[in-house]
Structures are given as structure tokens and as C-alpha cells.
C-alpha positions as CSV (number, residue, x, y, z in Angstrom):
1,M,323.5,167.5,269.5
2,R,321.3,170.3,269.1
3,K,322.5,173.4,266.9
4,P,323.1,176.9,268.8
5,S,319.8,179.4,268.4
6,M,322.1,181.6,266.1
7,L,323.4,178.9,263.6
8,R,319.8,177.3,263.7
9,D,318.4,180.6,262.5
10,A,321.0,181.2,260.0
11,Y,320.4,177.7,258.6
12,D,316.5,178.1,258.5
13,T,317.1,181.5,257.0
14,L,319.2,179.9,253.9
15,S,316.6,177.4,253.6
16,S,313.8,179.6,253.2
17,M,315.6,181.8,250.7
18,R,316.4,178.7,248.5
19,F,312.8,177.8,248.6
20,A,311.7,181.3,247.9
21,I,314.3,181.7,244.9
22,S,313.0,178.5,243.3
23,L,309.5,179.6,243.4
24,L,310.8,183.1,241.9
25,V,312.5,181.1,239.1
26,I,309.6,179.0,238.4
27,L,307.6,182.1,238.1
28,A,310.0,183.8,236.0
29,L,309.9,180.8,233.5
30,A,306.1,181.0,233.5
31,A,306.1,184.7,232.8
32,I,308.7,183.8,229.9
33,I,306.0,181.3,228.6
34,G,303.2,183.7,229.0
35,T,304.9,186.2,226.9
36,V,306.4,184.1,224.1
37,L,302.9,182.2,223.6
38,K,300.0,184.1,222.9
39,Q,297.6,183.8,225.8
40,N,293.6,182.9,226.1
41,E,293.5,182.4,222.0
42,S,291.1,180.0,220.3
43,Y,292.1,176.4,220.8
44,T,291.5,176.2,216.8
45,G,294.5,178.6,216.2
46,Y,296.5,176.8,218.8
47,L,295.8,173.5,217.1
48,V,296.6,174.9,213.6
49,E,299.7,176.4,214.8
50,L,301.4,173.7,217.0
51,G,299.8,170.4,215.7
52,P,297.9,167.8,217.5
53,Y,300.7,166.5,219.9
54,W,302.1,169.5,221.1
55,F,298.5,171.3,221.3
56,E,297.4,168.6,223.7
57,A,300.6,168.5,225.8
58,F,300.4,172.2,226.1
59,R,296.7,172.3,227.2
60,R,297.2,169.8,229.8
61,L,300.0,172.0,231.2
62,G,297.8,175.1,231.2
63,L,300.1,176.8,229.0
64,Y,297.3,178.9,227.2
65,D,296.3,180.7,230.2
66,V,299.4,180.8,232.3
67,Y,298.7,183.5,234.7
68,G,295.0,181.8,235.3
69,S,296.3,178.2,235.9
70,G,296.0,176.3,239.1
71,W,299.9,175.8,239.4
72,F,300.7,179.3,238.7
73,M,298.4,180.5,241.6
74,T,299.5,177.7,243.9
75,I,303.1,178.9,243.2
76,L,302.0,182.5,244.1
77,G,300.2,181.2,247.2
78,F,303.4,179.3,248.4
79,L,305.3,182.4,247.7
80,V,303.2,184.5,249.7
81,V,303.2,182.2,252.9
82,S,306.7,181.4,252.6
83,T,307.7,185.0,252.5
84,T,305.0,186.3,255.0
85,L,306.5,183.6,257.6
86,C,310.0,184.5,256.7
87,I,309.3,188.3,257.6
88,Y,307.2,187.0,260.8
89,R,310.2,185.3,262.3
90,H,313.1,187.7,261.3
91,T,311.3,191.0,261.7
92,P,312.0,191.1,265.5
93,Q,315.5,190.4,264.9
94,F,315.9,192.9,262.3
95,V,314.3,195.6,264.8
96,Q,316.7,194.6,267.5
97,D,319.7,194.7,265.1
98,M,318.7,198.2,264.1
99,R,318.2,199.7,267.5
100,S,321.1,198.0,269.3
101,F,324.5,199.7,269.3
102,R,326.0,196.7,270.4
103,E,327.3,198.2,273.6
104,Q,328.0,195.1,275.5
105,T,330.9,194.1,272.9
106,T,333.6,193.2,275.6
107,L,337.3,194.7,275.1
108,K,338.9,191.2,274.2
109,S,336.3,190.5,271.5
110,L,337.1,194.6,270.0
111,R,340.8,193.8,270.1
112,L,340.4,190.8,267.8
113,F,338.8,192.8,265.1
114,K,340.6,193.1,261.9
115,H,340.2,197.0,261.9
116,H,341.3,198.0,265.6
117,T,343.9,200.7,266.2
118,P,345.2,201.8,269.5
119,L,345.9,205.4,269.5
120,D,347.9,207.3,272.3
121,T,346.9,210.9,273.5
122,P,348.2,213.2,275.8
123,L,344.5,213.9,276.8
124,P,342.9,212.6,280.0
125,E,339.4,210.6,279.6
126,V,337.4,213.4,280.6
127,E,338.8,215.6,277.7
128,Q,338.4,212.8,275.1
129,L,334.8,212.3,275.4
130,P,333.6,215.8,274.2
131,L,335.7,215.5,271.1
132,L,335.0,212.1,270.3
133,Q,331.3,212.9,270.3
134,R,331.6,215.9,268.2
135,Y,333.7,214.0,265.8
136,L,330.9,211.2,265.4
137,Q,328.2,213.6,265.5
138,G,330.1,215.5,262.7
139,K,330.4,212.1,260.6
140,G,326.7,211.4,260.7
141,Y,327.1,208.7,263.5
142,R,324.6,208.2,266.5
143,F,326.1,206.8,269.7
144,R,325.6,205.6,273.0
145,V,327.9,206.4,276.1
146,V,328.6,203.4,278.3
147,D,330.4,203.8,281.6
148,N,332.6,201.0,282.2
149,R,334.7,202.2,285.0
150,H,333.6,199.6,287.5
151,T,335.4,196.8,285.2
152,Q,338.5,195.1,285.6
153,E,339.8,197.4,283.1
154,P,338.0,200.7,283.6
155,H,337.0,202.9,280.8
156,T,334.2,204.6,279.2
157,L,333.0,203.0,275.7
158,L,331.4,205.1,273.0
159,A,329.5,202.7,270.7
160,A,328.3,204.3,267.3
161,K,326.7,203.4,264.2
162,T,325.3,204.6,260.8
163,G,323.4,203.0,257.9
164,S,321.3,200.8,260.1
165,W,318.4,201.0,257.6
166,Q,320.1,199.0,255.2
167,R,318.7,196.0,257.2
168,A,315.2,197.8,256.6
169,G,316.0,197.0,253.0
170,Y,315.7,193.2,253.2
171,F,312.2,193.7,255.2
172,A,311.0,196.3,252.6
173,A,311.9,193.8,249.5
174,H,310.2,190.8,251.1
175,L,307.4,192.7,252.1
176,A,307.0,193.8,248.5
177,I,307.1,190.6,247.1
178,V,304.2,189.5,249.5
179,M,302.2,192.7,248.1
180,I,302.9,192.1,244.5
181,C,301.9,188.2,244.6
182,L,299.1,189.1,247.0
183,A,297.6,191.6,244.4
184,A,298.2,189.3,241.5
185,L,296.2,186.6,243.2
186,M,293.4,188.8,244.2
187,D,292.9,190.6,241.2
188,G,293.9,187.7,239.0
189,S,291.9,184.7,238.1
190,L,291.5,183.4,241.8
191,S,288.0,184.9,242.3
192,L,286.9,183.4,239.0
193,R,288.6,180.2,239.8
194,L,287.0,180.0,243.5
195,Q,283.5,180.8,241.7
196,Q,284.1,177.6,239.4
197,W,285.0,175.4,242.1
198,F,282.3,176.4,244.9
199,N,279.6,178.0,242.7
200,G,279.5,175.9,239.6
201,K,280.4,178.3,237.0
202,Q,281.3,177.3,233.7
203,A,282.8,179.0,230.5
204,E,280.5,179.0,227.4
205,T,282.2,177.5,224.5
206,R,279.3,178.4,222.1
207,D,278.9,181.0,219.7
208,L,275.8,182.6,221.5
209,P,274.5,185.9,222.2
210,V,274.5,187.4,225.8
211,S,270.6,186.8,226.0
212,Q,271.0,183.0,225.6
213,L,273.8,182.6,228.0
214,S,273.0,180.4,231.0
215,A,273.8,181.6,234.7
216,A,276.7,179.2,234.9
217,S,278.3,181.5,232.4
218,R,277.2,184.7,233.8
219,L,279.0,186.9,236.4
220,D,277.2,189.6,238.4
221,D,278.5,192.9,239.1
222,S,279.4,192.1,242.6
223,N,282.4,190.3,241.4
224,R,285.5,192.0,243.2
225,S,287.9,191.8,240.5
226,F,287.9,191.0,236.6
227,R,289.5,192.1,233.5
228,G,287.8,191.6,230.1
229,N,287.2,193.0,226.6
230,V,284.3,194.2,224.7
231,S,283.8,195.9,221.4
232,I,281.2,198.4,220.7
233,A,280.1,200.0,217.7
234,E,279.3,203.8,217.2
235,G,276.0,204.5,218.5
236,E,275.6,201.1,220.5
237,Q,276.0,200.1,224.1
238,T,276.5,197.3,226.3
239,D,276.6,196.6,230.0
240,V,278.6,193.4,229.7
241,V,282.6,192.5,229.4
242,F,283.7,189.2,228.1
243,L,286.3,187.2,230.2
244,T,288.5,184.5,228.2
245,Q,288.8,181.6,230.0
246,D,289.0,177.6,229.3
247,N,288.5,178.0,225.5
248,G,285.3,179.7,226.2
249,F,284.1,182.8,227.6
250,Y,282.0,184.6,230.6
251,A,279.6,187.4,230.4
252,Q,280.6,189.8,233.4
253,T,277.9,192.2,234.0
254,L,278.9,195.5,234.6
255,P,277.5,198.2,237.3
256,F,277.0,200.8,234.7
257,T,276.2,201.0,230.7
258,L,278.8,202.1,228.4
259,E,277.9,203.7,225.2
260,L,280.2,204.7,222.2
261,K,279.0,208.0,220.9
262,R,281.9,208.6,218.6
263,F,285.3,206.9,217.4
264,Q,288.4,209.1,216.3
265,V,291.2,207.9,214.7
266,E,294.3,210.2,213.1
267,H,296.6,208.5,210.6
268,Y,300.2,209.1,209.4
269,P,300.7,209.6,205.7
270,T,301.2,206.2,205.2
271,G,297.9,205.2,206.7
272,Q,299.1,203.7,210.2
273,P,297.3,204.8,213.0
274,K,298.8,207.8,214.8
275,L,296.0,208.5,217.6
276,F,292.7,206.9,218.6
277,A,290.1,207.6,221.1
278,S,286.7,207.1,222.0
279,D,284.0,209.3,223.2
280,I,281.9,207.4,225.8
281,V,279.0,207.9,228.0
282,V,279.0,205.8,231.3
283,T,275.1,205.5,233.0
284,R,275.4,204.2,236.5
285,K,272.5,201.6,236.6
286,D,271.6,202.8,240.6
287,T,271.4,206.3,240.3
288,G,271.1,206.9,236.4
289,E,273.9,209.3,236.5
290,K,275.4,210.0,233.1
291,I,279.2,210.3,232.9
292,I,280.7,211.9,229.7
293,G,284.4,211.0,229.2
294,R,286.8,210.3,226.5
295,T,289.4,207.2,226.6
296,E,292.7,207.1,224.7
297,V,295.5,204.9,224.7
298,N,297.1,204.9,228.3
299,K,294.5,207.3,229.4
300,P,291.5,205.3,230.9
301,V,288.3,206.5,232.2
302,I,287.9,205.0,236.0
303,V,284.1,205.1,237.3
304,D,283.5,203.5,240.5
305,G,286.9,201.7,240.7
306,V,286.5,200.2,237.3
307,A,288.7,201.3,234.6
308,I,288.0,201.6,231.1
309,Y,290.9,201.4,228.9
310,Q,291.2,202.0,225.0
311,A,292.7,198.8,223.5
312,S,291.6,198.6,220.0
313,F,289.4,199.8,217.1
314,S,287.8,197.9,214.5
315,D,284.9,197.9,211.9
316,G,281.6,198.1,213.6
317,G,279.4,197.1,210.4
318,S,279.9,199.5,207.5
319,A,277.0,199.9,204.7
320,L,278.4,198.4,201.3
321,D,277.8,199.1,197.7
322,F,279.4,196.5,195.6
323,Q,279.4,195.1,192.1
324,L,279.6,191.6,190.9
325,W,281.5,190.9,187.7
326,P,280.7,187.4,186.2
327,L,283.7,185.4,185.6
328,A,282.0,182.0,184.8
329,Q,279.3,183.3,182.2
330,P,281.0,185.7,179.6
331,G,278.5,188.1,178.3
332,A,276.3,188.2,181.3
333,P,275.7,191.6,182.8
334,A,277.1,192.6,186.1
335,L,275.1,192.6,189.1
336,K,274.7,195.2,191.7
337,G,274.4,194.7,195.4
338,K,274.4,196.3,198.7
339,G,275.5,194.8,202.1
340,T,276.8,195.4,205.6
341,S,280.2,194.4,206.9
342,L,279.8,192.0,209.6
343,R,276.7,190.7,208.2
344,S,275.6,187.8,206.1
345,Q,273.3,187.6,203.0
346,Q,271.6,185.1,200.6
347,L,273.0,184.9,196.7
348,T,271.5,182.6,193.9
349,I,274.4,182.0,191.4
350,A,273.4,180.1,188.5
351,G,270.7,178.5,190.1
352,K,272.5,177.4,193.3
353,P,272.2,178.9,196.7
354,Y,275.2,180.6,198.3
355,T,275.9,182.8,201.6
356,L,277.8,185.7,201.3
357,E,279.5,186.3,204.7
358,F,281.2,189.8,204.9
359,Q,283.7,190.0,207.3
360,E,285.9,193.1,208.2
361,F,285.6,196.3,206.4
362,R,289.2,198.3,206.2
363,L,289.6,201.8,205.2
364,F,293.4,201.7,205.1
365,N,295.7,198.9,204.3
366,I,299.5,199.1,204.6
367,E,300.8,196.2,202.0
368,D,303.8,195.3,200.4
369,F,302.9,192.8,197.3
370,S,306.4,192.8,196.4
371,N,307.3,189.5,198.6
372,S,305.1,187.2,196.2
373,Q,306.3,184.0,196.0
374,A,308.8,182.7,193.7
375,K,308.0,181.7,190.2
376,P,308.4,177.7,189.9
377,K,310.8,176.4,187.0
378,A,308.5,175.7,184.1
379,K,307.7,172.1,183.5
380,T,304.8,172.3,180.9
381,T,304.1,174.3,177.9
382,A,301.4,176.0,179.8
383,D,304.0,176.9,182.4
384,Q,306.4,178.3,179.3
385,L,303.5,180.0,178.0
386,Q,302.8,181.7,181.4
387,A,306.7,182.3,182.1
388,E,307.0,184.3,178.9
389,M,303.8,186.3,179.8
390,A,305.2,187.2,182.9
391,D,308.9,187.9,181.6
392,A,307.1,190.1,179.1
393,L,306.1,192.4,182.3
394,K,309.8,193.1,182.9
395,E,309.0,192.7,186.8
396,T,310.7,195.0,189.2
397,R,310.5,194.8,193.1
398,D,309.0,197.7,194.8
399,R,309.4,197.1,198.5
400,A,308.1,200.3,199.9
401,L,305.3,199.7,202.1
402,R,302.2,202.1,201.6
403,N,298.8,202.6,202.0
404,V,296.6,200.8,199.2
405,G,293.1,201.8,200.3
406,P,289.9,200.3,201.5
407,S,289.5,196.8,201.4
408,I,286.7,194.2,202.5
409,T,286.9,190.6,203.5
410,F,284.2,187.9,202.9
411,R,283.5,184.5,202.5
412,L,281.4,182.6,200.1
413,R,279.8,179.5,201.4
414,D,277.9,177.0,199.3
415,A,275.2,175.0,200.3
416,A,277.2,172.0,201.5
417,G,279.0,174.5,204.1
418,Q,282.3,174.9,202.2
419,A,283.7,178.4,202.0
420,R,286.5,180.1,200.4
421,E,287.8,183.6,202.0
422,F,288.5,186.5,199.7
423,Q,290.1,189.9,200.4
424,N,289.3,192.5,197.7
425,Y,290.7,195.8,197.5
426,M,288.7,198.7,196.4
427,Q,291.0,200.9,194.3
428,P,293.6,199.8,191.7
429,I,297.0,199.4,193.1
430,Q,300.1,200.4,191.2
431,L,302.3,197.2,190.8
432,E,305.5,197.0,188.7
433,G,304.4,200.2,186.4
434,A,300.9,199.3,185.7
435,S,297.4,199.3,187.5
436,Y,295.7,196.0,188.9
437,F,292.5,195.4,191.1
438,I,293.8,192.8,193.7
439,S,291.9,190.0,195.2
440,A,293.7,187.7,198.0
441,M,292.0,184.2,198.3
442,R,292.4,181.5,200.8
443,T,290.7,177.9,201.2
444,D,291.7,177.2,204.9
445,V,291.5,179.1,207.7
446,G,294.9,180.6,208.9
447,G,296.1,179.2,205.3
448,A,298.4,181.2,203.1
449,Q,296.7,183.9,200.7
450,Q,296.8,183.4,197.0
451,F,296.5,187.0,194.9
452,F,294.8,187.6,192.0
453,R,295.6,190.4,189.6
454,F,293.0,191.9,187.5
455,P,294.5,194.7,185.3
456,A,292.6,198.3,185.4
457,D,291.8,200.1,182.1
458,T,292.9,203.6,181.7
459,D,289.9,204.7,183.3
460,G,291.1,203.1,186.3
461,T,287.9,200.5,186.1
462,L,287.7,196.9,185.5
463,T,285.4,197.7,182.4
464,G,288.0,197.3,180.0
465,Y,289.1,194.0,181.2
466,M,285.7,192.8,181.6
467,K,285.1,193.7,177.9
468,L,288.4,191.9,176.7
469,R,287.4,189.0,178.6
470,Q,284.0,188.7,177.3
471,R,285.3,188.8,173.9
472,L,288.1,186.3,174.1
473,L,285.6,183.9,176.2
474,D,282.1,184.1,174.5
475,P,281.4,181.5,172.0
476,A,279.1,183.9,170.2
477,N,282.0,186.3,169.4
478,R,284.5,183.7,168.4
479,D,283.8,183.5,164.6
480,A,284.1,187.0,164.4
481,L,287.2,187.3,166.3
482,T,288.8,184.3,164.3
483,E,288.1,186.2,161.2
484,R,289.5,189.6,162.2
485,V,292.9,187.4,163.3
486,A,293.1,185.9,159.9
487,R,292.5,189.2,157.9
488,A,295.2,190.9,160.3
489,T,297.9,188.1,160.1
490,L,297.0,186.7,156.5
491,G,295.8,190.0,154.7
492,N,292.5,190.7,152.9
493,G,293.7,188.8,149.8
494,V,293.5,185.3,151.1
495,Q,290.2,185.5,152.8
496,T,288.6,182.5,151.0
497,S,291.8,180.2,150.4
498,P,292.4,177.1,152.1
499,A,295.2,178.5,154.0
500,Q,292.8,181.2,155.7
501,Q,290.2,178.5,156.3
502,Q,292.9,176.4,157.9
503,F,294.3,179.3,159.8
504,Q,291.1,180.4,161.3
505,A,290.2,176.6,162.3
506,A,293.4,176.3,164.5
507,T,292.6,179.8,166.0
508,Q,289.2,178.6,166.7
509,R,290.7,175.3,168.6
510,M,293.0,177.5,170.6
511,L,290.5,180.0,171.6
512,E,288.3,177.1,172.7
513,S,290.9,175.7,174.7
514,F,291.8,179.1,176.2
515,A,288.5,179.7,177.4
516,R,287.9,176.1,178.6
517,S,291.1,175.9,181.0
518,G,293.4,178.9,180.1
519,F,297.1,178.1,179.2
520,A,296.6,174.8,180.7
521,G,293.8,174.1,177.9
522,M,296.6,175.1,175.2
523,D,299.3,172.8,176.7
524,E,296.5,170.0,176.6
525,Q,296.0,170.5,172.8
526,L,299.7,170.7,172.3
527,R,300.3,167.6,174.0
528,K,297.7,165.7,172.0
529,S,298.4,167.2,168.6
530,V,302.2,168.2,168.1
531,P,305.0,165.8,168.4
532,E,307.2,166.7,171.6
533,A,310.3,167.5,169.4
534,K,308.3,170.6,167.8
535,R,306.1,171.7,170.7
536,S,308.5,174.5,171.6
537,E,308.5,175.9,168.2
538,V,304.5,175.5,167.9
539,A,304.3,176.8,171.4
540,Q,306.0,179.9,170.2
541,L,303.3,180.0,167.1
542,Y,300.5,179.6,169.4
543,L,301.5,182.4,171.6
544,R,301.8,184.7,168.9
545,I,298.3,183.9,167.6
546,M,296.9,184.2,171.1
547,R,298.5,187.5,171.4
548,A,296.9,188.6,168.1
549,A,293.5,187.3,168.9
550,A,293.5,189.0,172.1
551,M,294.7,192.3,170.5
552,E,292.0,192.2,167.9
553,A,289.4,191.4,170.7
554,F,290.7,194.7,172.5
555,L,290.5,196.5,169.2
556,Q,286.7,195.8,168.4
557,D,285.3,198.7,170.0
558,K,288.1,200.9,168.7
559,P,287.8,203.5,165.9
560,E,289.2,202.5,162.6
561,G,293.0,202.8,162.4
562,Y,293.6,202.9,166.1
563,T,297.1,202.1,166.7
564,P,297.7,200.4,170.0
565,T,300.1,201.6,172.3
566,E,303.0,200.2,174.4
567,A,300.5,200.4,177.4
568,D,297.6,198.8,175.5
569,G,299.9,195.9,174.5
570,R,300.8,195.2,178.2
571,F,297.1,195.6,179.2
572,V,296.3,192.6,176.8
573,I,299.2,190.9,178.1
574,D,297.9,191.1,181.7
575,S,294.6,190.3,180.6
576,M,295.4,186.9,179.3
577,V,297.4,185.9,182.3
578,S,294.8,187.2,184.4
579,I,292.1,185.1,182.5
580,S,294.2,181.8,182.6
581,I,295.0,182.2,186.6
582,S,291.4,183.2,187.4
583,K,290.3,179.5,186.3
584,D,291.5,178.7,190.1
585,Y,289.7,181.8,191.5
586,G,287.1,179.5,193.1
587,M,284.2,181.9,192.8
588,P,281.9,182.7,189.8
589,Y,281.9,186.4,190.3
590,L,284.4,189.0,190.9
591,L,283.0,191.3,193.9
592,Q,284.4,194.9,193.3
593,L,283.6,197.1,196.3
594,E,282.3,200.8,194.7
595,R,281.0,202.6,197.7
596,F,281.0,202.4,201.6
597,Q,279.7,204.5,204.8
598,Q,282.3,203.6,207.3
599,R,281.2,202.7,210.5
600,Q,283.5,201.9,213.3
601,A,283.8,199.9,216.5
602,S,286.1,200.4,219.4
603,G,287.5,197.8,221.4
604,F,287.7,198.4,225.0
605,Q,289.4,196.5,228.1
606,I,287.6,197.0,231.1
607,A,288.9,196.0,234.5
608,R,288.1,196.1,238.2
609,A,291.3,195.8,240.2
610,P,290.9,197.0,243.9
611,F,294.4,195.7,244.9
612,R,296.0,197.7,242.1
613,P,297.6,200.4,245.0
614,L,298.8,197.4,246.6
615,V,300.9,196.9,243.5
616,Y,302.0,200.2,243.3
617,L,303.1,200.4,247.1
618,G,304.8,197.0,246.5
619,C,306.6,198.3,243.7
620,L,307.7,201.2,245.6
621,L,309.0,199.3,248.5
622,L,310.8,197.0,246.2
623,V,312.7,200.0,244.5
624,L,313.4,201.4,248.3
625,G,314.4,197.9,249.6
626,V,316.7,197.0,246.9
627,F,318.3,200.5,247.0
628,A,318.8,200.2,250.7
629,M,320.7,196.7,250.2
630,F,322.8,197.6,247.5
631,Y,323.5,201.5,248.2
632,L,323.4,201.6,252.0
633,S,326.2,200.0,254.1
634,E,326.0,199.7,258.0
635,R,329.1,200.8,259.7
636,R,329.8,200.5,263.6
637,I,332.6,202.3,265.6
638,W,333.7,201.8,269.1
639,L,336.1,203.9,270.8
640,V,337.3,202.8,274.3
641,C,338.5,205.9,276.3
642,R,341.0,205.9,278.9
643,D,343.6,208.4,280.2
644,G,346.4,208.7,277.8
645,K,344.9,206.0,275.2
646,V,342.0,205.3,272.7
647,E,341.2,202.4,271.2
648,F,339.4,202.5,267.9
649,S,337.6,199.4,266.4
650,M,335.2,199.5,263.1
651,A,333.2,196.8,261.6
652,G,330.8,196.7,258.5
653,N,328.4,194.5,256.9
654,R,330.3,194.7,253.8
655,Q,334.1,194.5,253.5
656,T,334.9,196.6,250.4
657,L,337.4,199.2,249.2
658,Q,335.2,202.0,250.3
659,F,335.0,200.5,253.5
660,E,338.7,200.2,253.8
661,A,339.2,204.0,252.7
662,E,336.8,205.0,255.2
663,Y,338.6,203.1,258.1
664,R,341.9,204.7,257.1
665,Q,340.2,208.0,257.0
666,H,338.8,207.6,260.6
667,Q,342.3,206.1,261.6
668,T,344.1,209.4,260.4
669,A,341.4,211.9,261.8
670,L,341.3,210.5,265.2
671,A,344.9,210.4,265.3
672,T,345.1,213.8,264.6
673,L,342.4,214.8,266.6
674,L,343.6,213.3,270.0
675,R,347.1,214.7,269.4
676,S,346.1,218.2,268.4
677,P,342.7,218.6,269.8
678,T,342.6,222.4,269.0
679,Q,343.6,221.8,265.3
680,G,341.0,218.7,264.8
681,A,338.0,220.4,266.4
């Protein structure tokens, strides 16, 4: 048996609503994934972060570019089609319901209403109508008068309604969904996907300059919609923007040339950026007209429908003056050098070729060096020596974030292509009551950094540390140093005694072991020459001798009779620890940044989104539609007028407490009006 039309329409509406809600839920889940998982990053970073299995699984699902994936755009398309069909089918019915007063409702039906009240009145029908019409108008109801005096029960019907725009809320909300989804399709990746499918466009995955890109990886300025990023250094210009897609990129040609004249940034006292802006010049290609503008965050410059947003800032290739302090060759002179950040240059170290690859120069660094790794439990004598040295520092935790000044990141790559990455800070940093030059090193891309401390002297330079290092490690200085230690320890009266000679020989061996492998070398010597039961006692003796040797090396250039201070003692201990740990530094030189001339670059996001107004209109309709659906209520009133009697019926689309209260108010007011028309008026 075929379903009645009304029931069938209701069933179809429910089915379409379920389908649309299912699509919206899937889109919401996709949006969550696209928010949690960074989009359009390099596949290498995803592989390192997720591992091979989940990397491949996510790649097949298209989760690295959720909003540009085929399945996401397909869902958007289905949602647009489904909602559009729903609007097409139900709009005539909505319009008809909004215009209808339902004046054809029969008396029998009205008397079956839950909210129906017969009212007695002494007034004849001809006097009832003007009173009731004025009452309905006063309450904001529109009404229609129907003459039913030709029926079996002669009467006049007043059919009134208010809040009909509540039904328009459903139409507005559905239309808003269509507008927003359609704009997302047209201003999203659909245009690029269509060019991939039909024009043979293909993302470039190699690191090539724009001039070497093939036509398959270039998009001309006729492309209707795009959103990409580009970084421009001060004084430079470009006419392309880069669109990240499929682990590669496309070069989108712009209809103008964009030049960065000057970048400005303001900082808080901590060094964090407070405001950054770019002074730009846009030159139209077709007319040559120049447009001068200024972009700030959330204040784009719009030229011919293309919006230029201030997205970020970075180093643009700063001029650097640096010094290379020798670590592997004690006594060798320091080298002076010049370079440019974001550039590479060749070096020859100990006859071997290296490539020095400067990365980003940063003027401000907000750091917290208190979160260093916990010290492992000492297992060897070398560990014990280092632990005792560290304990002498009486470490304290300073967790306040602060600006530690400029830094340069660079890589030193050997002829085999192996490289280590370093981040060196220009100024000494106060840590635990002393000043250090800090260098952070990592061996793997994205790996954890290992921090190295090089103590600063009283002048805030590395000169004192490097001199002390040279005197401790240089074989040419070893005999003189051991003699000074013996004289200071044993006194001047036993200089030629066998004890003095034996002491000097032991000191010589310790200095050689320390110069070769730091504390690890001393540990190796202990293991070879001292029984295990006496190692702890002998380790304490070694520690005192090494302290004495380091102090004598420190005093070599001091005037006769100079008395070391507590700060000198700490500097010597810090230097010993630094010399030992720097054996793992992995670079024969310590690069110290001396001067710089900063040149900054501005990161722009450039977008053409012709359907953006459609999104704004859709959002407005969505707000209005939701407001209408939730805050407007349709109410209808029927008043059947006959001589001596009025039948009052009321219905609404929501049977709420507010509706019940309004019904009782009308019931009371009509009863009063019909009994005392003068008072009620």
C-alpha cells in the first residue's frame, strides 16, 4: 500500500536529515584531525614523528592535507547536493505554510484541540468582530476574516498567526550550509585538483629555484583561487607564491610584483614580539601602477581581489663576523671569518674540506636552560670526578624565561656529507651564578640538543678560557706546568728529591690522560694502575692534583703574589668540566659570533578567494536561521464568533511552558473583553 503524501514527505525529510547529519559529523571529525595534526608539513617530519607504519597509514588516508583530500571534497560536494535538493523540495511547502492562515480548519478539528476554550458573551456577532480584531492587532497577530455563515453551523472565523518567520530559519540554516560548503570547495583545493586531473599539473618535490621549475609545477595568474606562502627579504621582490601540496609545491604566478621595503618589529622587555609589520610596494603587471601599503597581523593589503597577509618573519640573510677558536689544536691561533646567514661557504680544517652551512640568525632568544637533563648515577670514576666537579658548583634552578640575546644556527658538513648542527649564542649567559657561552649541538635532524658550556672570563670573553685550555692541553707547556704544581704542592726545598720527581711524573701522566680523553682518560688510567679497593681514595688525590694543575695554569700570566678569589676557583673548575665534556663536541673549532648586521625577511600568506563574501553571507544566514529556529515560535489562534458565544483555540509548534502561560493569558483577557467590552478595550 502506498504511503500517504504527508507521511511520505516526512519520511523523506527524516532520511535526508540523517544523511546530512552523518556528513556533517564526518566533516567535524575531519576538521578535528586537521586541527590536531599539522597540515602540509614535510613528509620527513611526519616520518620522524609518527614512525613508518603510521606515516604510511596516514598518508594513504590523506590526513596530511585533510582539507585538500579527495574524500573531504567529495563529502563537501555530497553535502552541497543533498542540502540543495532538500531546499528545492521543501521550499514551496515552507512558503505555503508561512503564507497560509489555515482558515480551512473545521469546527470539529478546532474542538479537538488541547487548547480550546468556549467563551460566553452577551455581545452579538457583529459587535464581537471589531473587538477581537483590535485585540489581535494589539498582540501582534496578523489575521484573516472568513465568512462561514453559509455552513451548517453559521459563524465567522478569525484565523490569526504570528512568528511565521520561524519556519524561514530552517531554510536560512540549510542555505547557509550550502553557501559555506560551496565556498569552501571553490576557494579551497578544488581548482588545483581539477588542474591536476585534467591539465597534467604535478607538484615539484625537489628543492629547485623557480626559474628551473617545469610548466607542470607552475600555475599562471588566471587561477581563480589559491592560498600560499612566500618569504621575502628586505629589499627583494617576487611575483610568485608557493602552494604546498602532496609533499611538494607549486609556484603560483601573481598578477603583480610584491616588494618588501622595510620590516618592523616591536618587542616586549622579555624579547617576545609584540607587533610586526611590513612596508610593501605592489606593482601591477598590466599597468605598472605602484601601490604602497603596510601589512600587519589581521590587517591585510588587498589588491585586485588578492589579499596579502602578514604571517610571520624570519632571518633574511644577515651579515656575520665570527671567530673560530681552536679546540682540537691547543696553541693554534684563532681564525677570523665573515659569512652570511642562510648561505654556505667552504672551510679547510687540518687539511680536510668542510662546508659551513649557516642557517637562521636570531636576534632574540627566549630560553630556559634550567630544564636540563638529570644527571645519571655515577658508575665510573670519571663519572664520580665529573659529579664532584658539578657538586662544587652548588647548582640552583632559575626557571624564569628571559631573553639571552642573538644566536646563529649552522651546520658543519664533512666531505662524506655527515653533518652536525650547532646553535651558538653570541653573549655570555648567566647560569647558576656564573657566566657561560652556550653552544647547543645535535647529530640528527629533529633530535634532542646537547648543551655545552664554555665559561666566560671576568671580561665576558672566551679569551681566559682558551688560554687556560691551551696551557692544560698543550704538550709544550706540560713540563713547566708540572714543575709549578710540584713546587706549589711540595715546596721549594724538595725540588730535586725523588718524591718531587715521582710527583711530577704522576702529574704528567694525569695531564696527558686528561688532554687525551678528559676525565674518561683519567678513569682509564685509574683502572689500569690502581686496585679497585683503593680507586676512590686515589680518585680524590687525582682530583686535588688536577685542581692544583688547573689553578697553576690559570696563574701563569698573573703577577707574583696574586691570590685567587672564589670566582677564580669556580672559573677553573668550570673550565676543567668544559674541557672534558667538549671532547664530544664534534667540531674542531668553537664558532663565536662577534658582530652582525641584521637583515630580516617577512613571511606573507597571499590568497585569492573570490567566494569569501559567500562565506560571510552564509555565516550571517546561519546565525539568523539558528536564532529564528530557537528563539522564534509560531503561534496560531482561531476565534469562532456566533451570537452570544466565541470559541477560542490556540496551537503552536512548541508546546512549552511559555506557550502554556500565553494561552492562559489570552484565555483570561478574551473572557474579560467579551464580558466587559468597554473595560477590555
